[in-house]
LOTORMAR-252571 format. One line per 3 residues: number of its first residue (from 1); their letters; for each residue y, x, z of N, C-alpha, C. Coordinates in steps of 0.001 Angstrom, whole numbers, plus 500000, padded with zeros to 6 digits. Each point is the difference from the previous one (the first is absolute). Layout:
% LOTORMAR-252571
NUM> a> Y X Z Y X Z Y X Z | ...
% end
This chain:
% LOTORMAR-252571
1> mes> 470449 499254 489011 501105 500641 499391 501227 499760 501200 | 500837 501348 500519 501080 499961 500979 501152 499532 499621 | 500790 499104 500476 501218 499313 499867 501076 500802 499893
4> yhf> 500955 500484 498628 500654 501337 500229 501389 499141 499815 | 501258 500419 501118 501084 499577 500395 501185 501099 499930 | 501130 499618 499792 500821 500754 499932 500037 500691 501291
7> dpf> 499781 501201 500407 499873 500090 501280 500776 501739 500106 | 501126 499690 500639 500814 501223 499821 499475 501390 501505 | 499134 499232 500421 499319 500963 501217 499169 501337 498829
10> rnr> 499242 499446 499595 498743 500408 499619 500701 500512 498273 | 500615 499594 499435 500371 500402 498596 501071 500512 499558 | 500018 501070 499819 501981 500848 499978 500321 499389 498972
13> lar> 500043 499488 498677 500885 499539 499282 500753 498313 500729 | 498617 499624 500583 500458 498518 500700 501135 500687 500994 | 500135 501095 500717 500674 500227 501094 501472 500544 499180
16> dir> 499779 500690 499266 501155 500092 499106 500885 499027 499130 | 499807 498809 498997 500504 499075 500157 500106 499098 500894 | 499587 499726 501158 500659 499284 501312 501129 500613 500256
19> nnl> 499938 501669 500935 500809 500540 500143 501319 500115 498899 | 500077 499978 498514 501013 500255 499283 500194 498583 499745 | 499415 499116 500046 500145 498962 499674 501481 499837 501585
22> srs> 499222 499855 501349 500731 499620 500650 501219 500708 500679 | 500552 501458 499580 500840 500367 499590 500800 499711 499516 | 499703 499833 498604 501232 499322 498663 500202 498706 500525
25> llq> 499494 499172 500911 500628 498803 500704 500720 500254 501102 | 499899 501211 501069 501066 500095 500552 501494 500529 499483 | 499259 500873 499317 501268 500638 499370 501084 498318 499318
28> als> 499027 499382 499234 500844 499388 499177 500979 499024 501084 | 499557 499450 501058 500311 499103 501109 501426 500736 500318 | 499697 501256 500390 500904 500975 500910 500920 500217 498621
31> ekd> 500258 499812 498527 500725 500237 499058 500568 498753 499394 | 499055 499249 500498 500537 498353 499372 499642 499626 498261 | 499095 501374 499216 499259 499975 498484 498461 499723 500329
34> kti> 499940 498854 499679 498853 499575 499822 499215 500750 498765 | 500614 500925 499124 499545 500254 498808 499317 501132 500893 | 500127 500574 500942 499192 501444 500177 498769 499402 500107
37> fqr> 499337 499101 500832 498858 499660 500091 499089 499542 498738 | 501267 498574 499356 499016 499897 498825 499653 501748 498377 | 501501 500574 500698 499118 501242 498884 499085 500964 501023
40> cga> 499851 499699 501057 498353 501003 500937 498982 499077 499032 | 499728 498670 499918 499149 498930 499876 499411 500560 498651 | 500988 499896 499196 500020 500029 498673 499629 501737 499445
43> dyl> 500198 500503 500925 499564 501543 499121 498292 500224 500984 | 499894 498976 500666 498145 500418 500419 499571 498557 498804 | 500565 498853 499573 499125 499370 499441 500227 500165 498478
46> qqh> 500973 500771 499362 500130 500994 499277 498556 500923 499466 | 499432 500567 500910 499036 500390 499776 498626 499384 499854 | 499534 499092 500056 499022 498937 500141 499104 500225 500500
49> pea> 500584 499846 501501 498949 500293 501228 498941 498807 499598 | 498880 499991 500833 499341 499027 500279 500081 499009 500345 | 499076 498808 500313 500471 499009 499944 500627 499662 501687
52> lya> 499082 501011 500240 500073 499475 501641 501760 501087 500412 | 500033 500737 499388 501455 500425 500312 501199 499396 499311 | 499512 499900 498956 501703 498529 498852 499817 499240 501065
55> gyv> 499098 499129 500408 500001 499048 500620 500491 499875 501709 | 499986 501265 500797 500408 500510 500830 501438 499966 499457 | 501026 500711 499325 501198 500818 499428 500720 498547 499926
58> kar> 499442 499229 499050 500578 498339 499700 500262 499478 500951 | 498884 499747 501000 500460 499380 501337 500895 500206 500721 | 499915 501041 500390 500802 501051 500848 501519 499734 499430
61> lan> 500506 500325 498841 501289 499500 498976 500357 498457 500131 | 498576 499242 499951 501115 498793 500024 500051 499608 502171 | 499480 500553 500252 500298 499923 501667 501326 500459 500458
64> yae> 500330 501579 499053 500780 500830 500063 501756 498817 499415 | 499477 499724 499249 501299 498421 499003 500245 499373 501265 | 498982 499627 500408 500588 498859 500782 500339 500620 501217
67> afa> 499699 500953 501125 500153 500543 501020 502541 500523 499351 | 499929 500410 498528 500995 500834 500233 500892 498552 499725 | 499439 498929 499441 501002 498938 499423 500430 499750 501093
70> ive> 499586 499224 501142 500428 499406 501791 499999 501664 500527 | 500034 500841 499675 500943 500662 500919 501649 500281 499085 | 499571 499902 498795 501385 500144 498804 501139 498134 501018
73> qrq> 498895 499131 499233 500987 498385 500313 500704 500286 501456 | 499317 500449 501115 500205 499818 501749 501075 501140 500063 | 499799 501081 499680 500971 500791 499935 499725 500665 501468
76> ike> 498061 500452 499924 500219 500211 501054 499735 502265 500044 | 500566 500298 500959 499901 501093 500019 499717 500651 501471 | 499555 499476 500665 499323 499572 501809 498773 500725 499160
79> vlq> 499135 501003 500956 498402 500070 499456 499780 499608 500434 | 499649 499758 501008 499284 498989 500999 500033 498662 499171 | 500922 499301 499580 499974 498891 498977 499107 500300 498923
82> qaa> 500134 500750 499326 499229 500500 498608 498997 500171 500288 | 499425 500869 501469 498414 499613 500193 499706 499213 500108 | 500633 498977 500404 499157 498156 500160 499682 499691 498740
85> ilw> 500622 500366 499030 500079 499036 499125 498602 501066 498800 | 500224 501210 500247 498638 500785 499529 498739 499382 500828 | 500038 499786 501140 498998 499284 501208 499420 498892 498758
88> dle> 500684 499223 500013 499999 498367 499827 498981 500471 498056 | 500530 500450 499536 499200 500893 498355 499092 500575 500410 | 499586 500172 500848 498525 500657 500212 500372 501396 499355
91> lyf> 500976 501036 500485 500860 501313 499319 499095 500581 501308 | 499135 499881 500451 499884 501256 501341 500308 500947 499863 | 499690 501077 498777 500314 501344 500429 501029 500006 499044
94> emh> 500778 499545 499421 501619 500009 499633 501178 499569 501639 | 499183 499014 500373 500482 500017 501355 499990 501288 501319 | 498876 500444 500021 499446 501287 500475 500943 500723 500123
97> ell> 500341 500530 498509 501086 501067 499842 501450 499487 499931 | 500181 498808 499855 501084 499774 500472 500316 500652 501105 | 499201 499320 501246 500106 499870 501421 500207 501489 500749
100> ele> 498898 501023 499057 499972 501312 500410 501004 500833 499790 | 501463 499596 499116 500871 500429 499597 501281 499984 501285 | 499852 498646 500441 500793 498997 500884 499318 501121 501799
103> wkt> 498290 500496 499680 499793 499576 500872 500096 502169 500911 | 500037 500610 498858 500617 501410 500488 501643 500493 500431 | 500636 499004 499909 501223 500017 500857 500095 498762 500760
106> aeg> 499062 499344 500496 500295 499313 501537 500038 500575 501160 | 500306 499563 500729 499282 500667 501100 499594 498433 501041 | 499508 500636 501248 499913 499238 501426 499211 498428 499122
109> grr> 500275 498993 500645 499003 498974 499597 499637 498896 499307 | 501279 500678 498928 500476 499422 498710 498733 501045 498823 | 499967 501409 500112 498982 501346 499373 498822 499027 500502
112> rgl> 499492 499505 501222 498687 499567 500360 499996 498448 499215 | 500886 499010 500110 499586 499516 499264 500258 499494 498506 | 500330 500955 499481 499763 500534 498476 498440 500261 499751
115> qgl> 499794 501039 500812 498477 500256 499708 499451 499095 500386 | 500143 499084 501207 498904 498845 499639 499840 499069 498726 | 501462 499825 499284 499954 499694 499072 499386 500422 498262
118> ira> 499845 501342 500318 499591 500788 499433 498467 500435 500124 | 499314 499743 500679 498621 499441 500548 499400 499627 499531 | 501090 498252 500069 499337 498713 499748 499762 500287 498247
121> agm> 501068 500717 499178 499777 499877 498988 498489 500803 499813 | 500070 501177 500579 499244 500640 499532 498405 499671 500603 | 499866 498371 500892 498271 499509 500279 500638 499030 498611
124> kih> 500427 499416 499501 499942 499152 498837 499614 501009 498635 | 500990 501413 499734 499109 500480 499234 498804 500483 500136 | 499658 500270 501804 498391 500596 499474 498731 498517 499960
127> aen> 500510 499306 500251 499437 498510 499864 499800 499319 498380 | 500968 500340 499377 499936 499837 498958 499264 500934 499067 | 499613 501212 500614 499196 500811 499195 498439 500050 501027
130> nng> 499742 499357 500389 498383 499752 501046 499778 500699 500729 | 501280 500629 501152 499620 500874 500702 500582 499334 501827 | 498523 499018 499822 500677 499287 500738 500021 500659 501799
133> kaa> 499538 500877 500366 500181 500753 501286 501102 500787 499456 | 501107 500431 498976 500846 500658 500494 501028 498721 500124 | 499620 499496 499519 501518 498172 500097 499721 499984 500926
136> vsm> 498826 499814 501011 500251 499330 501189 500223 501435 501326 | 499623 500868 499689 500853 501058 500567 501539 500073 500030 | 500422 499701 498580 501200 500236 499704 501158 498577 500850
139> gak> 499060 499210 499378 500317 498410 500267 500388 500120 501958 | 499463 500510 500576 499539 500006 501368 501226 500884 500457 | 500569 500921 499965 501261 500848 499713 500628 499451 499701
142> ale> 500115 499393 498677 501411 499295 499694 500430 498724 501206 | 498962 499315 500664 500280 499090 500424 500789 500611 501412 | 499432 500659 500538 500253 500861 501112 501662 500054 500181
145> dlv> 500332 500881 499003 500943 500153 499904 501433 499295 499278 | 499233 499035 499374 501063 498798 499634 500211 498906 501170 | 499169 500155 500930 500056 498831 501058 500913 500771 501325
148> kyg> 499909 501646 499984 500408 500684 501006 502254 499657 499333 | 499682 500360 498306 501327 500851 499565 500766 498650 499490 | 499134 498675 499634 500566 499019 499362 501475 500043 499321
151> ael> 499982 499818 501468 501610 499319 499464 501265 501078 499710 | 499539 501206 499790 500571 501218 499415 500043 499713 498768 | 499720 499187 499118 499861 499585 498893 500529 498868 499296
154> tgf> 500940 499691 500628 500744 498660 499646 500817 500323 498410 | 499799 498655 499157 499568 500573 498665 498876 499442 499376 | 499475 500252 500439 498626 500211 499069 499113 498661 500381
157> agy> 499922 498875 498502 500250 498550 500486 498528 500049 500086 | 499151 500906 499948 498581 499298 499984 499024 500523 501116 | 500907 500258 501261 499810 500762 501197 498303 499199 500678
160> env> 500351 498332 500030 498849 499448 500286 498708 499702 499535 | 500570 500243 498657 498797 499781 498884 499318 501374 499824 | 500885 500910 500284 498714 501372 499960 499613 499806 501392
163> lae> 500231 499719 501025 499161 499693 501177 498779 499907 500012 | 500394 498212 499391 498756 499343 500055 498869 500713 498278 | 500394 500015 499609 498850 501082 498861 499581 500782 500226
166> irq> 500105 501164 501174 499216 501158 500706 499655 498998 501208 | 500202 498923 501005 498794 499156 500792 499135 500021 499183 | 500065 499316 498743 499261 499653 498995 498979 500624 499791
169> mlg> 500490 501500 499363 499376 501160 499474 498934 500224 501892 | 500487 499810 501246 499496 500860 500403 498853 499184 500807 | 499915 498524 499747 499651 498832 500559 498966 499711 499513
172> ta> 499947 500083 498806 498765 500490 498760 498966 501401 499971 | 500982 500843 500403 499289 501178 500089 498668 500325 500470
% end
């Protein structure tokens, strides 16, 4: 029997849940109101979804609460600092979405550095979904950008850890 997992690449409901929850976290961080993601998660859970979806929502909500508490407690406003927290909590899709907003307005080396972090998050997202080929490809591109433009990412506390994880992914490919 084929193992089934939460796969936003091949399942529309999974993609919708992931995208909507992620948007709710970013809005909550922006507005400093955790009830935004709590309501979004509760809306999904009130529909009594299959255990697979309910488990994903509950796990995300727990990680969101932790990320939100850290950001609020430390009064973190800088996007790169928030992104590092999301990386540490394995909220790679949310990190990707947060940085993409910043990337759209960035220029020069900072833009390329942000692109590297976005690709690193993409690498982890693909790895989580058992898409090794895409993860390796994304990791190689991320490493290139980060090595060249990492100096533009002051404020991203996890820079060395991200590089190490990329190199590990590429070394085992």
